[in-house]
N, C-alpha and C positions, 0 to 999 in steps of 0.2 A: 592656779594651778594646782593640787592636791600634794600631799607627801608620795603617796603611791604612785604618782603619774611622774613627780620630778627624780623620784628612785629610778622609774623606770628611763629615765631619758640620762640620767648621770650613772648609769650603772657601774661604767669601769670606772670612775673616781670612787665612788662607794667600795667597790670589787679590790680597787690599791688598798686601802685604807682596811680593809678586812683582811689581807692576806698578807700585809705587812703588821698587824696585831696578831694576827696566827703564829707570824713569823716570830715575834718578839715572846710571845706564851709558851709556845713549844718548837723551837728551833730544830733540836735534831732530828724531826722528821725529815726536814727537805735539805740536811747537808749531805754531802760525797757520804755513801756508804752507809743511808739511812734508810729506813722504807721506800720512800719515794724514790731511789736509788736517780738523783738528778743527773751524775755522769753520763747516765744511760739516756733516759726519761727526755732529760734537756736539751743535750749536747747533740743528742743524736735523733731520736726523734721527733722531741719539738722544733727543732730548725729545720730538722727534712718537711716536716708539716709544712712549716711557713713558706718554704719556698715551692713545694708543692704546690699550695694555694695559690700562692701568687702566678705560676706559672699554670692554673687552671683559670685563672681571673683575665688575665694579661693576655692583650691581643699580641699575635705574632709580629705584627706588624709594630706595635707601640715596643715591643722588645730591640726589634730594629732598627728604629727608630733612636731609642735610648746610646746603643752602641756607636751608631755614627755622631751621639753628640759631643762631639770632643772640645769645645769650650768647656762644657758643665766639667766633664772629668778632669779636665786641667784645673779650673778654676779648684774644684773637691782638693783633689792630690795634691794641692803645691799650697793649699791653706791646711789641709790635715799633714802634711810632713813636713813639710818647709816653715809657712808661717808660725804654726801655733807653737812648734818649739822655739823658736828664736824669739818670741815674745814672751812664753812662759821664763824662758833664758836670763830673759833681762829684766823681770818682775822678782825672779828668784836673787839676781842681784843683789837688789833692795832688800827683801826680806832675808836676804841673808845678815843681816844690821841690826836685826830685832832679835828679840829670845827662843824664837821657834826652835825647834829642833833641828839641827841642820840634817839630821838622814830622812827625817819626812821630807824636809826640802827636794833633797836629792832623790825621794822618789816623785815626791811633783814630776820633778824635769823628766824623771824615764816616761809617767806616764802622757807626757807632752810627746813624745813622739808613737807613741802606741796606732796602730792601723785605724779606720771605726771597725764598731763591728756588725757579725752577718745577721745579726739577727731584730737589735733593737731599733736602730736606724732606719731598716726597713718596714718593721711593724707600726712605727712612728708614724712613718711615710706614708703608709698603705691608709692609714686609721685617720689621716688628716684627708686626703682623697689625693697626695701630691704625686712626684714622677716617680711610681715606684720603681719601674726599669729600671732608671737611674742609679734609685738609690740601691734595686741588687748588685746591679754593674760595679759602683765605686765600693762597695761595702769587701765586696768579694775581691775585688781588684789587688784594692790595699793590704789587704791580708795578704794576698798573694804575693806582694811585690816587698813590703817589706820581710814575709817569712822568707824569700828567697835569697833578700841581700843582707841576714844575719846567721847567728848562729845556731839558731832553730833549726832542729833537723828538716831540710825542706820536705821528703817525701812524706812526713805526716803530716804536715800542714797540705803539702798539696791532696794528699789519700781523704782529707776529713774531709776539705772544700768541695773536693770532686763529692764524695758521696753524700751531703748533707746540702750543698748548694746544687751542681750542675746537676748531676740525677734528678732528684727530686723536681726540677723546675724544667728539665726534660721534660719528663713523663706525665707532668701536668699538662703540657702543650701539648702530647698525643693526646694524652684523654679529653683536652678541652676539642680537637679536632672531632672525636667521636660524636661528644655531647655539646656543640655550638648553640645546634636549636634550643635543646633542652636547656642550656646555662641562659640564654638568650633572656625564653619565655620564664622561666622561672626566677633568674637572677637569686642565687644562693645568699648569705650573709657574710661574703668572704670577710669584709671586714669584722665584722664580731668574732667569725673564726679567730682570726687573727688577735685580736684584742683579748681572747680568753687563754690563747695561747701565751700572750705578756705576761698575762695576770698571775699565770703558772711561772713564767721567769722572775718576774718580782719574787714572788715566792721562794720559791729557791734561794735567790740571789741574796734576799735579808737573813734567811735561817744561815747561810754561810757569815755573812756579817755578824748577828750575833751573838753565834759561838762560837767565831775568833777569839782566840787571847790573844792574839795581835793589838787589838782595838781598845785593851786595858791601861791605856795612856793616859800622862795627865791632862785631867780636862781642858785646861787654859788650852795648851797646844793643839790635842782633838779639835774642838771647836775654833779656834782659827783654821786650822788647817780645812775645816770642814766652809768655813764659812769663803773661804779663799776662793773654792773649789766649785763653788756655787756662782762665786760672782767672776771665776774663769767663764764657766759657760752661760751664765746670762750674758755678758759683754762678749762673747763671741758669736753667740747667736744674731746678736742683737748687730754686730759688724757684717757676719755674712748676710745677712738682710737687708741692709744700707748698702749693702756694694750691688747684690745681686737685684735691686730693687733699679736701683739708679737708671737716670737715661741714658737710652746708647746701652745699656747690657747686655737687650733684647733674650731675656731669662723672662721664663713663662709664669707666673706664680705659682703653678704646679713645679716647677723647675727650683723655686726659691726655698719650697718644703722641703726637698731632696736633699739642696745644698746648706740649707740650715744642720739637720740634723745627721748629714753624713760629714761634715766638716768638725762638729763639737764634741762627737761621740767617741769614746776610745773603746777598744777592747781589753776585754777581761780574760777571755780564753786563751789569746793569742800575751797577754801579758804575763799571767803569771810564769808560764812555763820562761820568758824570755828574761824575768826578774831572777828566775831562780840559778838558768847559763852566766848570765851576766856578771851576779854579785856570791857564787858561789862560794861556799866558805866566809862569808862576812857576816861576825853577828849580830850584827846590826837588819839581817835581810829582812825581820820581821817588821821592822820600823820604816824600812824602803818600801814594806808592799802596802801599808796603809794608805797612802794617800790612792794607789788604787783599787785597795777594797772600800772605801768610800766613794771614788768617781763614778763608780759602776753603777751601784747603787741609784745612786742623786743624778745620773742623766737620764737611768726611765725614769725616776722619782718627776721631774723636772717635764721632762719631754710628756709623759703623761698629763699630767696637772695643764699643760698650753695645749693641749689638744684641741678640745673647744675651740679656743680664742683661734689656733692658728687655723680651722678646718674654718671658722666665720670671715675672718679676712679673707684666704682664700679662694672661697666658692663666691664672696661678690669680687674679688677682682680678676677671677677667670673668667667671668662672665662678661667685665667690661674689655679685656684682654681680647678674648675669642672673639665680640660682636665687631672691637675694633681693625683684628685684621682683616676678617671677612670681609668687612664695608672697605678698608685699603685695597684688597686684593680687587672686589668687586671693579669697586673706581677705575683704577689703573686697565683693567680689563674693558671698561666701557670706554675709555680714552682711545685705548689701542684699537678698537671696533671702529667708531669715529673716524681716527687717520686713515683708517684702511677703504673705509667706506667715503670717503671724501673724494671727488673730482678732483682731477690731476690737472693743478693752474695752466689758462691759458697764456701764448702764446702772447709776449710782450703784455702780460697782467703779473698781479701779486697774489702768489695763496693765505689768504687769511691764518694769521698765526691762532694757534690752538692753542690759548692757555690752562696750565695745569693748576687748577683751584685744591689748595690741601682742607682734606676734608673735615668738618667741626668735630672735635673733640665729644668722644661722649663721655657724658654725665652719667 
């Protein structure tokens, strides 16, 4: 494969490197109040485009099915809002014995209580080809649930979620009703559009990170916190993968992808206002904010780098999963037909027992 062909195939990874370098060279362009105006273009226009794109590409029955997938929702919300904070709390009990700044550790504990974001988890799930509808529901529901139970103004959270998630999603579904035949015939590159929007989000996120004076800390503490955050993300992705793929879990490979991203990603949009309210008046607020400012770009970067690997796994496993479940379903119906069409047992005789032979596993 030539260099140009390779770049075309891995354009998203190349794009990540380019936007991070651009953000490092000129961070003032993508910061709040800068020429790009991310407080409007990203927070509202980009996020709305993501969910309009999702509404346009998703079949209505897929959204309905995702809404009724209660087991998946319980898994994600329990992991995000219960297991994650408890596990990090135990970890910090050990880390508090080290020389790492205690305010950084307190910030890390706050990060663990955040819900999943309504952008990156959905885009990465879509980029891989996972259960996008489930990712949409859990990202929005997690923010709504935590926001309604916290000191962050409920009305502002609800209105922002409604305008940037619900309305674009409904508009996308309405447009799909009129354009269904065209969309099925032309097959627009919905995944590429969402990936391009994600590159814009990555760029503005790193612009904010590189221009933030709070990041100017002791290099050792900063490096250790960064390593801890990456370790947490990788460990929890592996943990959710193991739980959702274990025998008897009944989650499809597409479900697993949504679970991995939604359970391990944390919202910067809701996190920053919560930090400012909970720790108002603290002179160490900047230090407490650092873990969240590191966690957000780290989760996007790690997830983006893993997209090709996870997509390859999901595609191969989804074929096996679909074939196995279809074959089993057909096998059961065949046995039911045999039973219903078999003659009734003769008086005084006995009906031969029809045994059920399990289907051989698909290789």
